[in-house]
Structures are given as structure tokens and as C-alpha cells.
All heavy atoms as TSV, in Angstrom:
chain	resi	resn	atom	element	x	y	z
A	1	MET	N	N	228.764	210.754	-157.221
A	1	MET	CA	C	229.740	210.604	-156.253
A	1	MET	C	C	229.844	211.670	-155.278
A	1	MET	O	O	230.104	211.421	-154.033
A	1	MET	CB	C	231.056	210.346	-157.065
A	1	MET	CG	C	231.091	209.010	-157.852
A	1	MET	SD	S	232.382	208.935	-159.049
A	1	MET	CE	C	233.838	208.731	-158.013
A	2	GLU	N	N	229.707	212.942	-155.726
A	2	GLU	CA	C	229.817	214.061	-154.832
A	2	GLU	C	C	228.598	213.924	-153.820
A	2	GLU	O	O	228.840	214.186	-152.606
A	2	GLU	CB	C	229.642	215.365	-155.567
A	2	GLU	CG	C	229.651	216.586	-154.743
A	2	GLU	CD	C	229.584	217.789	-155.629
A	2	GLU	OE1	O	229.627	217.806	-156.753
A	2	GLU	OE2	O	229.338	219.007	-154.830
A	3	GLU	N	N	227.454	213.619	-154.166
A	3	GLU	CA	C	226.293	213.354	-153.259
A	3	GLU	C	C	226.727	212.386	-152.243
A	3	GLU	O	O	226.406	212.524	-151.077
A	3	GLU	CB	C	225.038	213.070	-153.916
A	3	GLU	CG	C	224.459	214.198	-154.794
A	3	GLU	CD	C	223.295	213.741	-155.610
A	3	GLU	OE1	O	222.609	212.718	-155.192
A	3	GLU	OE2	O	222.892	214.538	-156.474
A	4	TRP	N	N	227.203	211.339	-152.553
A	4	TRP	CA	C	227.620	210.272	-151.730
A	4	TRP	C	C	228.653	210.669	-150.702
A	4	TRP	O	O	228.530	210.450	-149.403
A	4	TRP	CB	C	228.248	209.006	-152.356
A	4	TRP	CG	C	227.256	208.213	-153.310
A	4	TRP	CD1	C	225.889	208.238	-153.272
A	4	TRP	CD2	C	227.628	207.389	-154.383
A	4	TRP	NE1	N	225.581	207.434	-154.163
A	4	TRP	CE2	C	226.492	206.814	-154.827
A	4	TRP	CE3	C	228.917	206.927	-154.813
A	4	TRP	CZ2	C	226.539	206.009	-155.918
A	4	TRP	CZ3	C	228.889	206.028	-155.921
A	4	TRP	CH2	C	227.798	205.642	-156.389
A	5	PHE	N	N	229.610	211.420	-151.153
A	5	PHE	CA	C	230.760	212.009	-150.253
A	5	PHE	C	C	230.137	212.985	-149.230
A	5	PHE	O	O	230.390	212.958	-148.110
A	5	PHE	CB	C	231.750	212.596	-151.138
A	5	PHE	CG	C	232.928	213.156	-150.240
A	5	PHE	CD1	C	233.909	212.200	-149.724
A	5	PHE	CD2	C	233.176	214.435	-150.123
A	5	PHE	CE1	C	234.933	212.678	-149.006
A	5	PHE	CE2	C	234.158	214.943	-149.400
A	5	PHE	CZ	C	235.032	214.036	-148.725
A	6	LEU	N	N	229.289	213.947	-149.779
A	6	LEU	CA	C	228.691	214.920	-148.957
A	6	LEU	C	C	227.790	214.324	-147.920
A	6	LEU	O	O	227.492	214.907	-146.781
A	6	LEU	CB	C	228.057	215.992	-149.765
A	6	LEU	CG	C	229.048	216.847	-150.577
A	6	LEU	CD1	C	228.103	217.893	-151.530
A	6	LEU	CD2	C	230.065	217.599	-149.848
A	7	ALA	N	N	227.075	213.177	-148.173
A	7	ALA	CA	C	226.085	212.590	-147.294
A	7	ALA	C	C	226.858	211.665	-146.297
A	7	ALA	O	O	226.340	211.054	-145.607
A	7	ALA	CB	C	225.196	211.752	-148.237
A	8	GLU	N	N	228.231	211.561	-146.482
A	8	GLU	CA	C	229.149	210.785	-145.615
A	8	GLU	C	C	228.759	209.305	-145.841
A	8	GLU	O	O	228.964	208.484	-144.937
A	8	GLU	CB	C	228.971	211.166	-144.177
A	8	GLU	CG	C	229.471	212.603	-143.893
A	8	GLU	CD	C	229.470	213.000	-142.494
A	8	GLU	OE1	O	229.051	212.262	-141.659
A	8	GLU	OE2	O	229.841	214.200	-142.180
A	9	ALA	N	N	228.302	208.940	-146.975
A	9	ALA	CA	C	228.035	207.443	-147.378
A	9	ALA	C	C	229.411	206.877	-147.763
A	9	ALA	O	O	229.475	205.722	-147.908
A	9	ALA	CB	C	227.095	207.521	-148.510
A	10	CYS	N	N	230.402	207.662	-147.963
A	10	CYS	CA	C	231.734	207.078	-148.232
A	10	CYS	C	C	232.879	208.156	-147.720
A	10	CYS	O	O	232.596	209.234	-147.326
A	10	CYS	CB	C	232.027	206.935	-149.737
A	10	CYS	SG	S	231.928	208.385	-150.585
A	11	ASP	N	N	234.095	207.583	-147.663
A	11	ASP	CA	C	235.203	208.389	-147.188
A	11	ASP	C	C	235.930	209.043	-148.370
A	11	ASP	O	O	236.688	209.974	-148.029
A	11	ASP	CB	C	236.174	207.601	-146.335
A	11	ASP	CG	C	235.562	207.106	-145.028
A	11	ASP	OD1	O	234.739	207.772	-144.558
A	11	ASP	OD2	O	236.146	206.145	-144.544
A	12	GLY	N	N	235.764	208.471	-149.475
A	12	GLY	CA	C	236.586	208.925	-150.718
A	12	GLY	C	C	236.342	207.877	-151.671
A	12	GLY	O	O	235.606	206.894	-151.625
A	13	PHE	N	N	237.153	208.039	-152.750
A	13	PHE	CA	C	237.135	207.072	-153.837
A	13	PHE	C	C	238.414	206.728	-154.366
A	13	PHE	O	O	239.398	207.635	-154.213
A	13	PHE	CB	C	236.372	207.714	-155.046
A	13	PHE	CG	C	235.023	208.051	-154.835
A	13	PHE	CD1	C	234.488	209.309	-154.223
A	13	PHE	CD2	C	233.925	207.142	-154.935
A	13	PHE	CE1	C	233.181	209.518	-153.951
A	13	PHE	CE2	C	232.603	207.319	-154.479
A	13	PHE	CZ	C	232.239	208.565	-154.145
A	14	SER	N	N	238.694	205.719	-154.774
A	14	SER	CA	C	239.955	205.350	-155.591
A	14	SER	C	C	239.816	205.420	-156.983
A	14	SER	O	O	238.849	205.004	-157.562
A	14	SER	CB	C	240.293	203.723	-155.226
A	14	SER	OG	O	240.536	203.613	-153.948
A	15	VAL	N	N	240.673	206.179	-157.522
A	15	VAL	CA	C	240.661	206.494	-159.000
A	15	VAL	C	C	241.776	205.876	-159.670
A	15	VAL	O	O	242.906	205.899	-159.318
A	15	VAL	CB	C	240.667	208.071	-159.208
A	15	VAL	CG1	C	240.753	208.416	-160.697
A	15	VAL	CG2	C	239.684	208.861	-158.503
A	16	VAL	N	N	241.436	205.131	-160.789
A	16	VAL	CA	C	242.462	204.379	-161.536
A	16	VAL	C	C	242.610	205.211	-162.808
A	16	VAL	O	O	241.748	205.343	-163.575
A	16	VAL	CB	C	242.044	202.912	-161.775
A	16	VAL	CG1	C	242.950	202.241	-162.652
A	16	VAL	CG2	C	241.724	202.159	-160.655
A	17	LEU	N	N	243.976	205.651	-162.998
A	17	LEU	CA	C	244.170	206.567	-164.023
A	17	LEU	C	C	244.977	205.835	-165.148
A	17	LEU	O	O	245.676	204.832	-164.776
A	17	LEU	CB	C	245.093	207.746	-163.518
A	17	LEU	CG	C	244.448	208.614	-162.515
A	17	LEU	CD1	C	245.425	209.617	-161.868
A	17	LEU	CD2	C	243.131	209.346	-162.997
A	18	ASP	N	N	244.759	206.211	-166.286
A	18	ASP	CA	C	245.481	205.719	-167.415
A	18	ASP	C	C	246.940	206.377	-167.539
A	18	ASP	O	O	247.027	207.469	-168.074
A	18	ASP	CB	C	244.814	205.997	-168.712
A	18	ASP	CG	C	245.503	205.342	-169.978
A	18	ASP	OD1	O	246.538	204.789	-169.776
A	18	ASP	OD2	O	244.915	205.542	-171.137
A	19	ILE	N	N	247.867	205.744	-166.778
A	19	ILE	CA	C	249.166	206.434	-166.722
A	19	ILE	C	C	249.952	206.310	-168.062
A	19	ILE	O	O	250.851	206.998	-168.219
A	19	ILE	CB	C	249.998	205.810	-165.704
A	19	ILE	CG1	C	250.333	204.298	-165.941
A	19	ILE	CG2	C	249.397	206.050	-164.262
A	19	ILE	CD1	C	251.217	203.635	-164.737
A	20	ALA	N	N	249.640	205.495	-168.959
A	20	ALA	CA	C	250.212	205.470	-170.296
A	20	ALA	C	C	250.033	206.592	-171.209
A	20	ALA	O	O	250.852	206.806	-171.971
A	20	ALA	CB	C	249.814	204.105	-170.880
A	21	TYR	N	N	248.889	207.127	-171.002
A	21	TYR	CA	C	248.513	208.269	-171.931
A	21	TYR	C	C	248.185	209.667	-171.125
A	21	TYR	O	O	247.077	210.129	-171.300
A	21	TYR	CB	C	247.309	207.864	-172.831
A	21	TYR	CG	C	247.616	206.699	-173.758
A	21	TYR	CD1	C	247.296	205.462	-173.340
A	21	TYR	CD2	C	248.380	206.925	-174.837
A	21	TYR	CE1	C	247.615	204.408	-174.232
A	21	TYR	CE2	C	248.706	205.845	-175.651
A	21	TYR	CZ	C	248.259	204.585	-175.304
A	21	TYR	OH	O	248.695	203.556	-176.180
A	22	ASP	N	N	249.035	209.939	-170.255
A	22	ASP	CA	C	248.916	211.332	-169.646
A	22	ASP	C	C	247.656	211.249	-168.760
A	22	ASP	O	O	247.150	212.349	-168.370
A	22	ASP	CB	C	248.917	212.478	-170.516
A	22	ASP	CG	C	250.178	212.658	-171.278
A	22	ASP	OD1	O	251.139	212.202	-170.698
A	22	ASP	OD2	O	250.215	213.138	-172.392
A	23	GLY	N	N	247.117	210.249	-168.156
A	23	GLY	CA	C	246.029	210.180	-167.261
A	23	GLY	C	C	246.066	210.918	-166.063
A	23	GLY	O	O	245.262	211.578	-165.668
A	24	VAL	N	N	247.418	210.879	-165.417
A	24	VAL	CA	C	247.612	211.534	-164.226
A	24	VAL	C	C	247.574	213.029	-164.420
A	24	VAL	O	O	247.022	213.765	-163.771
A	24	VAL	CB	C	248.974	211.047	-163.486
A	24	VAL	CG1	C	249.274	211.989	-162.327
A	24	VAL	CG2	C	248.892	209.598	-163.203
A	25	ALA	N	N	248.306	213.442	-165.428
A	25	ALA	CA	C	248.444	214.914	-165.777
A	25	ALA	C	C	247.024	215.452	-166.081
A	25	ALA	O	O	246.645	216.483	-165.608
A	25	ALA	CB	C	249.376	215.199	-166.972
A	26	ASP	N	N	246.220	214.726	-166.865
A	26	ASP	CA	C	244.880	215.286	-167.179
A	26	ASP	C	C	244.010	215.329	-165.886
A	26	ASP	O	O	243.299	216.305	-165.714
A	26	ASP	CB	C	244.149	214.266	-168.100
A	26	ASP	CG	C	244.665	214.457	-169.537
A	26	ASP	OD1	O	245.333	215.451	-169.839
A	26	ASP	OD2	O	244.467	213.560	-170.365
A	27	PHE	N	N	244.065	214.326	-165.002
A	27	PHE	CA	C	243.421	214.324	-163.728
A	27	PHE	C	C	243.660	215.518	-162.990
A	27	PHE	O	O	242.832	216.291	-162.480
A	27	PHE	CB	C	243.553	213.035	-162.957
A	27	PHE	CG	C	242.666	212.966	-161.825
A	27	PHE	CD1	C	241.372	212.418	-161.958
A	27	PHE	CD2	C	243.020	213.288	-160.550
A	27	PHE	CE1	C	240.543	212.375	-160.850
A	27	PHE	CE2	C	242.244	213.297	-159.562
A	27	PHE	CZ	C	240.963	212.734	-159.645
A	28	VAL	N	N	245.061	215.800	-162.754
A	28	VAL	CA	C	245.576	216.913	-162.019
A	28	VAL	C	C	245.152	218.118	-162.596
A	28	VAL	O	O	244.728	219.082	-161.870
A	28	VAL	CB	C	247.064	216.791	-161.696
A	28	VAL	CG1	C	247.637	218.091	-161.216
A	28	VAL	CG2	C	247.391	215.657	-160.868
A	29	GLU	N	N	245.284	218.342	-163.778
A	29	GLU	CA	C	244.972	219.536	-164.568
A	29	GLU	C	C	243.566	219.901	-164.798
A	29	GLU	O	O	243.146	221.060	-164.784
A	29	GLU	CB	C	245.706	219.710	-165.883
A	29	GLU	CG	C	247.248	219.646	-165.792
A	29	GLU	CD	C	248.038	219.561	-166.975
A	29	GLU	OE1	O	247.451	219.563	-168.094
A	29	GLU	OE2	O	249.279	219.424	-166.990
A	30	LEU	N	N	242.700	218.964	-164.994
A	30	LEU	CA	C	241.232	219.100	-165.267
A	30	LEU	C	C	240.274	218.824	-164.163
A	30	LEU	O	O	239.405	219.497	-164.023
A	30	LEU	CB	C	240.979	218.147	-166.550
A	30	LEU	CG	C	241.853	218.507	-167.722
A	30	LEU	CD1	C	241.414	217.348	-168.877
A	30	LEU	CD2	C	241.620	219.941	-168.307
A	31	VAL	N	N	240.538	217.673	-163.501
A	31	VAL	CA	C	239.588	217.299	-162.360
A	31	VAL	C	C	239.882	218.012	-161.092
A	31	VAL	O	O	238.961	218.400	-160.374
A	31	VAL	CB	C	239.627	215.839	-162.316
A	31	VAL	CG1	C	238.588	215.412	-161.201
A	31	VAL	CG2	C	239.261	215.081	-163.622
A	32	VAL	N	N	241.073	218.102	-160.664
A	32	VAL	CA	C	241.394	218.565	-159.302
A	32	VAL	C	C	240.821	220.027	-159.202
A	32	VAL	O	O	240.216	220.371	-158.122
A	32	VAL	CB	C	242.987	218.408	-159.087
A	32	VAL	CG1	C	243.357	219.285	-157.727
A	32	VAL	CG2	C	243.278	216.980	-158.725
A	33	PRO	N	N	241.038	220.869	-160.099
A	33	PRO	CA	C	240.541	222.266	-159.929
A	33	PRO	C	C	239.105	222.291	-159.729
A	33	PRO	O	O	238.490	223.117	-159.023
A	33	PRO	CB	C	240.945	222.925	-161.354
A	33	PRO	CG	C	242.172	222.285	-161.713
A	33	PRO	CD	C	241.818	220.855	-161.400
A	34	ILE	N	N	238.258	221.436	-160.492
A	34	ILE	CA	C	236.824	221.347	-160.176
A	34	ILE	C	C	236.469	220.973	-158.940
A	34	ILE	O	O	235.649	221.510	-158.233
A	34	ILE	CB	C	236.227	220.390	-161.236
A	34	ILE	CG1	C	236.421	220.839	-162.681
A	34	ILE	CG2	C	234.715	220.056	-160.991
A	34	ILE	CD1	C	236.035	219.975	-163.809
A	35	LEU	N	N	237.196	219.988	-158.303
A	35	LEU	CA	C	237.048	219.504	-156.947
A	35	LEU	C	C	237.433	220.576	-156.000
A	35	LEU	O	O	236.738	220.735	-154.975
A	35	LEU	CB	C	237.857	218.198	-156.708
A	35	LEU	CG	C	237.510	216.986	-157.563
A	35	LEU	CD1	C	238.399	215.814	-157.299
A	35	LEU	CD2	C	236.106	216.591	-157.245
A	36	GLN	N	N	238.390	221.337	-156.273
A	36	GLN	CA	C	238.814	222.398	-155.336
A	36	GLN	C	C	237.827	223.513	-155.354
A	36	GLN	O	O	237.471	224.073	-154.297
A	36	GLN	CB	C	240.289	223.103	-155.775
A	36	GLN	CG	C	241.345	222.058	-155.453
A	36	GLN	CD	C	242.570	222.485	-156.100
A	36	GLN	OE1	O	242.649	223.222	-157.111
A	36	GLN	NE2	N	243.744	222.228	-155.370
A	37	ASP	N	N	237.192	223.890	-156.554
A	37	ASP	CA	C	236.259	224.974	-156.612
A	37	ASP	C	C	234.865	224.495	-155.843
A	37	ASP	O	O	234.240	225.288	-155.244
A	37	ASP	CB	C	235.910	225.156	-158.110
A	37	ASP	CG	C	236.911	225.887	-158.825
A	37	ASP	OD1	O	237.882	226.436	-158.209
A	37	ASP	OD2	O	236.917	225.816	-160.066
A	38	ARG	N	N	234.711	223.194	-155.737
A	38	ARG	CA	C	233.502	222.695	-155.009
A	38	ARG	C	C	233.720	222.583	-153.564
A	38	ARG	O	O	232.948	222.159	-152.782
A	38	ARG	CB	C	233.032	221.435	-155.688
A	38	ARG	CG	C	232.478	221.583	-157.063
A	38	ARG	CD	C	232.047	220.256	-157.655
A	38	ARG	NE	N	231.508	220.437	-158.950
A	38	ARG	CZ	C	230.919	219.605	-159.741
A	38	ARG	NH1	N	230.792	218.283	-159.150
A	38	ARG	NH2	N	230.609	219.721	-160.922
A	39	GLY	N	N	235.061	222.761	-153.145
A	39	GLY	CA	C	235.379	222.587	-151.729
A	39	GLY	C	C	235.563	221.080	-151.436
A	39	GLY	O	O	235.641	220.905	-150.142
A	40	LEU	N	N	235.968	220.278	-152.245
A	40	LEU	CA	C	235.973	218.827	-151.996
A	40	LEU	C	C	237.421	218.325	-152.078
A	40	LEU	O	O	237.756	217.179	-151.692
A	40	LEU	CB	C	235.209	218.096	-153.083
A	40	LEU	CG	C	233.700	218.364	-153.082
A	40	LEU	CD1	C	232.996	217.582	-154.316
A	40	LEU	CD2	C	233.171	217.923	-151.790
A	41	PHE	N	N	238.383	219.139	-152.325
A	41	PHE	CA	C	239.888	218.864	-152.526
A	41	PHE	C	C	240.635	220.131	-152.014
A	41	PHE	O	O	240.353	221.091	-152.310
A	41	PHE	CB	C	240.259	218.575	-153.888
A	41	PHE	CG	C	241.473	217.747	-153.913
A	41	PHE	CD1	C	241.490	216.440	-153.970
A	41	PHE	CD2	C	242.747	218.426	-154.282
A	41	PHE	CE1	C	242.738	215.724	-154.102
A	41	PHE	CE2	C	243.874	217.667	-154.420
A	41	PHE	CZ	C	243.891	216.230	-154.322
A	42	TYR	N	N	241.677	219.857	-151.159
A	42	TYR	CA	C	242.488	220.892	-150.567
A	42	TYR	C	C	243.266	221.739	-151.606
A	42	TYR	O	O	243.560	221.307	-152.683
A	42	TYR	CB	C	243.584	220.248	-149.675
A	42	TYR	CG	C	243.146	219.597	-148.411
A	42	TYR	CD1	C	243.047	218.126	-148.306
A	42	TYR	CD2	C	242.645	220.415	-147.334
A	42	TYR	CE1	C	242.615	217.551	-147.175
A	42	TYR	CE2	C	242.162	219.651	-146.270
A	42	TYR	CZ	C	242.284	218.327	-146.035
A	42	TYR	OH	O	241.833	217.778	-144.964
A	43	ARG	N	N	243.205	222.972	-151.269
A	43	ARG	CA	C	244.017	223.885	-152.062
A	43	ARG	C	C	245.413	223.962	-151.334
A	43	ARG	O	O	246.394	224.082	-152.069
A	43	ARG	CB	C	243.407	225.282	-152.229
A	43	ARG	CG	C	242.148	225.259	-153.197
A	43	ARG	CD	C	241.792	226.704	-153.302
A	43	ARG	NE	N	240.578	226.752	-154.015
A	43	ARG	CZ	C	240.427	226.745	-155.251
A	43	ARG	NH1	N	241.449	226.684	-156.110
A	43	ARG	NH2	N	239.314	226.825	-155.934
A	44	GLU	N	N	245.352	224.004	-150.116
A	44	GLU	CA	C	246.619	224.042	-149.288
A	44	GLU	C	C	246.460	223.152	-148.104
A	44	GLU	O	O	245.340	222.955	-147.701
A	44	GLU	CB	C	246.945	225.371	-148.966
A	44	GLU	CG	C	247.250	226.488	-149.973
A	44	GLU	CD	C	247.668	227.805	-149.468
A	44	GLU	OE1	O	248.001	228.059	-148.273
A	44	GLU	OE2	O	247.453	228.708	-150.223
A	45	TYR	N	N	247.509	222.770	-147.686
A	45	TYR	CA	C	247.578	221.840	-146.328
A	45	TYR	C	C	248.049	222.634	-145.139
A	45	TYR	O	O	248.881	223.560	-145.335
A	45	TYR	CB	C	248.319	220.633	-146.563
A	45	TYR	CG	C	247.876	219.636	-147.582
A	45	TYR	CD1	C	248.256	219.805	-148.904
A	45	TYR	CD2	C	246.907	218.730	-147.337
A	45	TYR	CE1	C	247.770	218.899	-149.872
A	45	TYR	CE2	C	246.385	217.881	-148.160
A	45	TYR	CZ	C	246.841	217.826	-149.566
A	45	TYR	OH	O	246.340	217.067	-150.410
A	46	GLU	N	N	247.361	222.299	-143.980
A	46	GLU	CA	C	247.785	223.041	-142.833
A	46	GLU	C	C	249.181	222.818	-142.267
A	46	GLU	O	O	249.901	223.666	-141.935
A	46	GLU	CB	C	246.788	222.765	-141.686
A	46	GLU	CG	C	245.388	223.366	-141.963
A	46	GLU	CD	C	244.368	223.107	-140.809
A	46	GLU	OE1	O	244.869	222.830	-139.720
A	46	GLU	OE2	O	243.151	223.235	-141.074
A	47	GLY	N	N	249.484	221.466	-142.305
A	47	GLY	CA	C	250.727	221.002	-141.762
A	47	GLY	C	C	251.853	221.039	-142.848
A	47	GLY	O	O	251.628	221.245	-144.025
A	48	LYS	N	N	253.141	220.782	-142.335
A	48	LYS	CA	C	254.217	220.875	-143.302
A	48	LYS	C	C	254.582	219.408	-143.684
A	48	LYS	O	O	255.422	219.215	-144.695
A	48	LYS	CB	C	255.478	221.576	-142.624
A	48	LYS	CG	C	255.297	222.892	-142.457
A	48	LYS	CD	C	256.456	223.614	-141.732
A	48	LYS	CE	C	256.272	225.160	-141.572
A	48	LYS	NZ	N	257.419	225.715	-140.886
A	49	THR	N	N	254.146	218.386	-143.056
A	49	THR	CA	C	254.457	217.087	-143.263
A	49	THR	C	C	253.181	216.243	-143.444
A	49	THR	O	O	252.151	216.562	-142.910
A	49	THR	CB	C	255.245	216.396	-142.133
A	49	THR	OG1	O	254.459	216.376	-141.019
A	49	THR	CG2	C	256.552	217.272	-141.801
A	50	LEU	N	N	253.324	215.042	-144.054
A	50	LEU	CA	C	252.281	214.192	-144.306
A	50	LEU	C	C	251.797	213.782	-142.872
A	50	LEU	O	O	250.604	213.639	-142.616
A	50	LEU	CB	C	252.720	212.949	-145.036
A	50	LEU	CG	C	251.785	211.847	-145.274
A	50	LEU	CD1	C	250.512	212.403	-145.924
A	50	LEU	CD2	C	252.252	210.737	-146.021
A	51	ARG	N	N	252.626	213.461	-141.973
A	51	ARG	CA	C	252.300	213.003	-140.563
A	51	ARG	C	C	251.370	214.091	-139.960
A	51	ARG	O	O	250.308	213.826	-139.401
A	51	ARG	CB	C	253.542	212.894	-139.723
A	51	ARG	CG	C	253.269	212.478	-138.331
A	51	ARG	CD	C	254.492	212.392	-137.454
A	51	ARG	NE	N	255.287	211.313	-137.970
A	51	ARG	CZ	C	255.152	210.029	-137.628
A	51	ARG	NH1	N	254.281	209.774	-136.837
A	51	ARG	NH2	N	256.127	209.105	-138.102
A	52	GLU	N	N	251.643	215.453	-140.088
A	52	GLU	CA	C	250.878	216.484	-139.554
A	52	GLU	C	C	249.476	216.556	-140.290
A	52	GLU	O	O	248.512	216.808	-139.548
A	52	GLU	CB	C	251.579	217.823	-139.680
A	52	GLU	CG	C	252.775	217.832	-138.768
A	52	GLU	CD	C	253.591	219.266	-139.072
A	52	GLU	OE1	O	253.404	219.860	-140.108
A	52	GLU	OE2	O	254.515	219.598	-138.359
A	53	ASN	N	N	249.455	216.456	-141.583
A	53	ASN	CA	C	248.222	216.510	-142.153
A	53	ASN	C	C	247.255	215.232	-142.043
A	53	ASN	O	O	246.102	215.405	-142.167
A	53	ASN	CB	C	248.520	216.706	-143.771
A	53	ASN	CG	C	249.048	218.062	-143.989
A	53	ASN	OD1	O	248.592	219.069	-143.507
A	53	ASN	ND2	N	250.160	218.154	-144.784
A	54	MET	N	N	247.882	214.242	-141.641
A	54	MET	CA	C	247.088	212.949	-141.401
A	54	MET	C	C	246.758	212.903	-139.882
A	54	MET	O	O	246.001	211.966	-139.546
A	54	MET	CB	C	247.905	211.719	-141.781
A	54	MET	CG	C	248.294	211.594	-143.190
A	54	MET	SD	S	246.844	211.394	-144.276
A	54	MET	CE	C	246.321	209.735	-143.724
A	55	GLY	N	N	247.197	213.727	-139.052
A	55	GLY	CA	C	246.997	213.849	-137.640
A	55	GLY	C	C	247.570	212.680	-136.892
A	55	GLY	O	O	247.064	212.265	-135.843
A	56	VAL	N	N	248.633	212.149	-137.321
A	56	VAL	CA	C	249.444	211.120	-136.720
A	56	VAL	C	C	250.385	211.724	-135.689
A	56	VAL	O	O	251.207	212.584	-136.291
A	56	VAL	CB	C	250.058	210.231	-137.666
A	56	VAL	CG1	C	250.907	209.168	-137.081
A	56	VAL	CG2	C	249.193	209.655	-138.723
A	57	PRO	N	N	250.320	211.389	-134.448
A	57	PRO	CA	C	251.336	211.997	-133.392
A	57	PRO	C	C	252.661	211.517	-133.854
A	57	PRO	O	O	252.951	210.511	-134.318
A	57	PRO	CB	C	250.779	211.490	-132.171
A	57	PRO	CG	C	250.040	210.188	-132.515
A	57	PRO	CD	C	249.494	210.417	-133.850
A	58	TYR	N	N	253.671	212.400	-133.407
A	58	TYR	CA	C	255.045	212.138	-133.481
A	58	TYR	C	C	255.426	210.882	-132.633
A	58	TYR	O	O	254.792	210.800	-131.417
A	58	TYR	CB	C	256.088	213.380	-133.165
A	58	TYR	CG	C	255.900	214.269	-134.226
A	58	TYR	CD1	C	255.148	215.522	-134.208
A	58	TYR	CD2	C	256.603	214.071	-135.478
A	58	TYR	CE1	C	255.102	216.417	-135.113
A	58	TYR	CE2	C	256.649	214.978	-136.466
A	58	TYR	CZ	C	255.867	216.161	-136.344
A	58	TYR	OH	O	255.816	217.091	-137.338
A	59	GLN	N	N	256.323	210.089	-133.003
A	59	GLN	CA	C	256.683	208.924	-132.162
A	59	GLN	C	C	258.184	209.081	-131.746
A	59	GLN	O	O	258.845	209.791	-132.522
A	59	GLN	CB	C	256.411	207.624	-132.999
A	59	GLN	CG	C	255.060	207.350	-133.245
A	59	GLN	CD	C	254.825	206.103	-134.068
A	59	GLN	OE1	O	255.805	205.518	-134.552
A	59	GLN	NE2	N	253.594	205.788	-134.347
A	60	HIS	N	N	258.581	208.374	-130.734
A	60	HIS	CA	C	259.949	208.421	-130.326
A	60	HIS	C	C	260.781	208.033	-131.465
A	60	HIS	O	O	260.534	206.966	-132.060
A	60	HIS	CB	C	260.189	207.539	-129.151
A	60	HIS	CG	C	261.648	207.392	-128.726
A	60	HIS	ND1	N	262.188	208.533	-128.137
A	60	HIS	CD2	C	262.459	206.375	-128.823
A	60	HIS	CE1	C	263.425	208.147	-127.834
A	60	HIS	NE2	N	263.733	206.921	-128.213
A	61	GLY	N	N	261.871	208.672	-131.781
A	61	GLY	CA	C	262.811	208.255	-132.842
A	61	GLY	C	C	262.422	208.910	-134.156
A	61	GLY	O	O	263.129	208.663	-135.132
A	62	SER	N	N	261.278	209.396	-134.265
A	62	SER	CA	C	260.812	209.928	-135.697
A	62	SER	C	C	261.487	211.526	-135.845
A	62	SER	O	O	261.579	212.127	-134.851
A	62	SER	CB	C	259.233	210.007	-135.850
A	62	SER	OG	O	258.788	210.821	-134.880
A	63	LEU	N	N	261.642	211.701	-137.045
A	63	LEU	CA	C	262.131	213.073	-137.362
A	63	LEU	C	C	261.064	214.175	-137.225
A	63	LEU	O	O	259.930	213.950	-137.685
A	63	LEU	CB	C	262.848	213.213	-138.656
A	63	LEU	CG	C	263.936	212.153	-138.839
A	63	LEU	CD1	C	264.494	212.234	-140.264
A	63	LEU	CD2	C	265.144	212.504	-137.918
A	64	LYS	N	N	261.491	215.227	-136.780
A	64	LYS	CA	C	260.397	216.445	-136.739
A	64	LYS	C	C	260.640	217.417	-137.953
A	64	LYS	O	O	261.760	217.484	-138.410
A	64	LYS	CB	C	260.551	217.123	-135.405
A	64	LYS	CG	C	259.907	216.293	-134.170
A	64	LYS	CD	C	259.889	217.232	-133.060
A	64	LYS	CE	C	259.299	216.433	-131.922
A	64	LYS	NZ	N	259.154	217.272	-130.699
């Protein structure tokens, strides 16, 4: 999967977690650090908002 991502053969993956048995916690605690060490997942975000991090321009009437 990492090779596909680095070769730009995909944009990312959808992961289905077992939420009934701490699947989310296990993923965050065990998998995310590995992805971060490999430079495949952010450690910090540049912007302060989701809009800034997604590169979506502010629109009239939206909060800053």
C-alpha cells in the first residue's frame, strides 16, 4: 500500500476500523506513529482550521 501511495497510484486509503473493540484507539496508537515515522501522515498541520488545511478559500459569510 505504501508503494502504491508513493508511486501516486492512489490518493489514499479508506480504513474500516472495528469500533466495537477499540479499533480506533489501536489504529491511532499503533499505526499512525508508524505512518508518521515514514513521513506518510502529518505530525502537525500548517493551518488552524480544516478549511486552511484542505486549501479551500474562505467564502463570503464564512467565519474566519
